[in-house]
C-alpha positions in Angstrom: -9.6 -9.3 -13.2 -9.7 -7.0 -10.3 -8.9 -7.0 -6.6 -12.3 -8.6 -5.9 -11.2 -11.8 -7.5 -8.8 -14.6 -6.5 -5.6 -13.1 -7.6 -3.5 -16.1 -8.4 -4.2 -19.4 -10.1 -1.7 -22.2 -10.7 -0.5 -20.7 -14.0 0.3 -17.4 -12.3 2.1 -19.1 -9.5 4.3 -20.9 -11.9 5.0 -17.7 -13.9 6.0 -15.8 -10.9 8.4 -18.5 -9.7 10.3 -18.4 -13.0 12.0 -15.7 -14.9 15.5 -14.3 -15.3 18.3 -15.2 -12.8 18.5 -13.0 -9.7 20.6 -9.9 -9.9 24.0 -10.1 -8.3 23.7 -10.3 -4.5 20.6 -10.4 -2.5 18.2 -7.4 -2.5 18.3 -5.4 0.7 15.4 -5.8 3.1 12.5 -3.5 2.6 13.2 -0.5 4.8 9.9 -0.8 6.8 9.6 -4.2 8.4 6.3 -4.0 10.5 4.1 -1.1 9.4 0.5 0.1 9.8 -1.5 2.2 7.4 -3.1 5.4 8.8 -6.1 4.7 6.6 -9.4 6.7 6.4 -7.7 9.9 7.5 -5.8 12.0 5.0 -7.1 10.0 2.0 -10.7 11.0 2.8 -11.9 14.0 0.8 -11.3 15.9 4.1 -9.5 14.5 7.1 -12.1 13.3 9.7 -14.8 12.9 7.1 -14.4 9.1 7.3 -14.4 9.0 11.1 -10.7 9.2 11.8 -8.2 12.0 12.4 -4.6 11.4 13.1 -3.3 12.4 16.5 0.2 12.7 17.9 -0.6 10.2 20.6 -1.4 7.6 17.9 2.1 7.7 16.5 3.6 7.3 19.9 1.3 4.3 20.6 2.2 2.8 17.2 5.9 3.0 18.0 5.4 1.7 21.6 3.5 -1.3 20.3 6.4 -2.5 18.2 5.7 -1.2 14.7 8.6 0.5 13.0 6.7 2.5 10.4 3.5 4.0 9.1 2.1 4.3 5.6 0.3 7.6 5.1 -2.3 7.6 2.3 -3.1 11.1 1.1 -5.7 12.4 -1.3 -3.6 15.3 -2.7 -5.9 16.2 -5.5 -8.7 17.6 -3.3 -6.1 20.1 -1.7 -5.0 22.0 -4.7 -5.5 25.8 -4.4 -4.0 27.5 -7.4 -3.8 25.4 -10.5 -1.7 22.4 -9.5 -0.3 24.1 -6.4 -0.8 22.1 -3.1 -2.6 24.3 -0.5 -0.2 25.7 2.1 -2.5 24.7 5.0 -2.7 21.1 3.8 1.1 20.9 3.3 1.4 22.2 6.9 -0.8 19.4 8.1 1.3 16.8 6.3 4.4 18.4 7.8 2.8 17.9 11.3 2.0 14.3 10.8 5.5 13.5 9.3 7.1 15.4 12.2 5.1 13.2 14.7 6.1 10.0 12.9 9.8 10.8 12.6 9.9 12.1 16.2 8.4 8.7 17.4 11.3 6.9 15.6 9.0 5.6 12.8 9.6 5.4 9.1 7.0 7.1 7.0 5.7 5.9 3.6 4.0 8.9 2.0 1.5 7.9 -0.6 -0.7 9.4 -3.3 -4.2 7.9 -3.0 -7.5 8.2 -4.9 -6.4 10.1 -8.0 -9.2 8.3 -9.8 -9.1 10.5 -12.9 -5.5 9.4 -13.6 -5.0 5.9 -12.1 -8.4 4.3 -11.4 -10.2 4.4 -14.7 -13.0 2.0 -13.7 -13.6 0.6 -17.2 -11.5 -2.5 -17.7 -13.1 -3.4 -21.0 -11.5 -0.5 -23.0 -8.0 1.0 -23.3 -8.6 4.5 -22.0 -5.8 7.1 -21.9 -6.2 9.8 -19.2 -6.1 13.4 -20.4 -2.6 14.9 -20.6 -3.8 17.4 -17.9 -4.0 14.7 -15.3 -0.5 13.4 -16.1 0.8 17.0 -15.8 -0.9 17.5 -12.5 0.4 14.2 -11.1 4.0 15.1 -12.0 3.5 18.6 -10.6 2.2 17.2 -7.3 5.3 15.0 -6.9 7.6 17.8 -7.9 6.3 19.9 -5.0 6.3 17.0 -2.5 9.8 16.0 -3.4 11.1 19.6 -3.1 9.4 20.3 0.2 10.8 17.1 1.9 14.2 16.8 0.2 16.0 17.6 3.5 14.2 15.0 5.6 16.0 11.8 6.4 15.6 8.6 4.4 13.2 7.4 7.1 10.7 9.1 4.8 9.8 7.1 1.7 7.8 8.2 -1.2 5.1 6.1 -2.9 4.0 8.0 -6.0 0.8 6.1 -6.8 -1.7 3.7 -5.2 -3.3 0.8 -7.0 -3.2 1.6 -10.7 -5.8 -0.4 -12.5 -7.6 -0.8 -15.8 -6.2 -2.2 -19.0 -4.5 1.1 -20.0 -2.1 0.9 -17.0 -1.3 -2.8 -17.4 1.7 -2.4 -19.6 4.1 0.1 -21.1 2.0 3.1 -20.1 2.5 2.3 -16.4 6.2 1.6 -16.8 6.6 4.9 -18.6 4.7 7.0 -16.0 6.6 5.3 -13.1 9.9 6.0 -14.7 8.9 9.6 -15.3 7.8 10.3 -11.8 11.0 8.7 -10.4 13.0 11.0 -12.6 11.0 14.0 -11.2 11.7 12.9 -7.6 15.3 12.2 -8.3 15.9 15.9 -9.3 15.7 16.9 -5.6 15.9 13.5 -3.8 18.7 11.6 -5.4 18.7 8.7 -2.9 15.2 8.9 -1.3 13.6 5.4 -1.1 10.7 5.2 -3.6 8.0 2.5 -3.5 6.2 1.3 -6.6 3.8 -1.4 -7.5 2.2 -3.3 -10.4 -1.1 -2.9 -12.2 -4.4 -4.6 -11.3 -4.8 -2.8 -8.0 -1.2 -3.8 -7.1 -2.2 -7.4 -7.1 0.3 -10.2 -6.9 -0.8 -11.7 -10.2 0.2 -8.5 -12.1 3.9 -8.8 -11.1 4.6 -11.2 -14.0 3.8 -8.3 -16.4 5.7 -5.6 -14.5 9.3 -4.5 -13.7 10.7 -1.9 -11.4 12.3 1.0 -13.3 16.1 0.9 -13.2 17.8 2.8 -10.5 18.9 2.7 -6.9 16.7 2.6 -3.8 13.5 1.5 -5.6 11.2 -1.0 -3.8 8.3 -3.1 -4.8 4.9 -3.3 -3.0 1.8 -5.4 -3.6 -1.6 -5.5 -1.8 -3.5 -8.5 -0.6 -7.2 -9.0 0.3 -8.1 -12.5 -0.6 -10.6 -14.1 -0.5 -12.2 -10.7 -1.2 -15.6 -11.9 -0.1 -14.0 -12.8 3.3 -11.9 -9.6 3.9 -14.7 -7.3 2.6 -17.7 -9.2 4.0 -20.7 -7.1 4.7 -18.8 -3.9 3.8 -21.4 -1.2 3.6 -19.4 0.8 1.0 -19.8 -2.0 -1.6 -23.0 -2.7 -3.4 -23.9 -5.5 -3.2 -21.9 -6.1 0.0 -19.9 -9.4 -0.3 -21.1 -12.3 1.9 -18.9 -15.1 3.3 -21.0 -18.0 4.5 -18.4 -20.0 6.4 -15.5 -19.7 8.8 -12.1 -19.0 7.3 -9.0 -20.9 8.5 -9.0 -24.5 7.3 -5.8 -26.0 5.9 -6.7 -25.2 2.3 -7.4 -21.5 3.3 -4.0 -21.1 4.9 -2.3 -22.9 2.1 -3.8 -20.5 -0.4 -2.5 -17.5 1.5 1.0 -19.0 1.7 0.9 -19.8 -2.1 0.0 -16.2 -2.9 2.7 -14.7 -0.7 5.2 -17.3 -1.9 4.6 -16.1 -5.5 5.3 -12.5 -4.6 8.5 -13.4 -2.7 9.6 -15.6 -5.6 9.1 -12.7 -8.0 11.2 -10.5 -5.8 14.0 -13.0 -5.6 14.0 -13.5 -9.4 14.2 -9.8 -10.1 16.4 -8.7 -7.2 13.6 -6.6 -5.8 13.0 -5.8 -2.1 9.3 -6.7 -1.4 6.6 -5.2 0.8 3.0 -6.3 1.4 1.8 -2.7 1.6 -1.8 -3.4 2.4 -3.7 -6.4 3.9 -6.5 -6.6 6.3 -10.1 -7.7 7.1 -12.8 -5.2 7.7 -14.5 -4.8 11.1 -17.8 -6.4 9.9 -16.1 -9.8 10.2 -15.8 -11.5 13.6 -12.7 -10.4 15.5 -11.4 -13.9 16.0 -11.6 -14.5 12.2 -9.9 -11.2 11.4 -7.1 -12.1 13.8 -6.7 -15.6 12.3 -6.4 -14.4 8.7 -4.1 -11.5 9.7 -1.7 -13.8 11.5 -1.6 -16.2 8.5 -0.7 -13.4 6.1 1.9 -11.9 8.4 3.5 -15.2 9.1 3.7 -15.9 5.3 5.4 -12.6 4.7 7.9 -13.1 7.5 8.8 -16.6 6.3 10.3 -14.8 3.2 11.7 -11.8 5.0 9.1 -9.5 3.3 8.2 -6.2 4.9 4.5 -5.8 5.7 2.1 -2.9 6.4 -1.3 -3.8 7.7 -4.5 -1.9 6.8 -5.3 -0.1 9.0 -4.8 1.7 12.3 -8.3 3.0 13.2 -10.4 3.0 10.0 -12.7 0.4 8.6 -10.2 -2.4 9.2 -9.1 -1.3 12.7 -6.4 -2.4 15.1 -7.2 0.5 17.4 -10.4 1.0 19.3 -11.2 4.7 18.7 -13.9 4.7 21.4 -11.7 3.2 24.2 -8.4 4.6 22.9 -6.7 1.2 23.2 -5.3 -1.5 20.9 -7.4 -4.5 20.1 -5.3 -7.2 21.8 -6.3 -10.0 19.4 -5.0 -8.0 16.5 -1.7 -7.1 18.1 -1.2 -10.7 19.0 -1.9 -11.7 15.4 0.8 -9.3 14.2 3.5 -9.8 16.9 3.1 -13.2 18.5 
């Protein structure tokens, strides 16, 4: 099963709502309550290559609109200059974006995106172990990031990996790597918030097979794009492009969204974990009214459980911001804040 399939059936819902008793006390709220992903920028092979480049004015606009944070997906592996060393000019660009976000009063969730050779193995029929070289590089990247930003406030959060998938990462291998990267970060950032997620593209159905590593200031994040044929309808980067032949928004559609988010929230309560919906959205090829309706339903389901959310994305393929006009799409802001 992958992110293109319905991620929860009745059995998964039941499994997620059961489990060990909650840890003593309630888990603290996820640090970012209302976030937006700065997608299609720094996780492109080169910033701007996918049509969007981050500007300081964008961070100010995000804060003014009522968001309290941004998630910053980054493709670190295309910016290594000597061995596993992150290029100085690329680090300087990340410094700039982080400075803009923190100056605007936003939290920043700094993420590693698109390390396909390590985390996205693309063959779910076989158990494939990545080469030791990739694991070494992954840990070296996070050792450098952690050391460089150790003095920044806890408004900066680290998210070591995005959407691990494939059978190899659906078990002990993922748990071991996540524990190892947390230990690397903790050498220089003993209390930095760290965000982690389960296998199967961080889908909700994988929570039942996953646990956060032990330790303080560790948070759980899942992603949600269901029904995939609706959220990715006519997406030109998929072949064949999914088609959705009806309007979304009936009672059964909304009930399905609520059931999925209910399951994620129930897992968080059962395991004493603070939860975030770290990605959700509908691409721009869907009608705007439909995009807004689905987005509002997901956001409302999260807020009913006190879950933090971070919508995908600001000005990429699932936009809230009109890059041509330089303004918000009012229908999307209403869906997120009404």
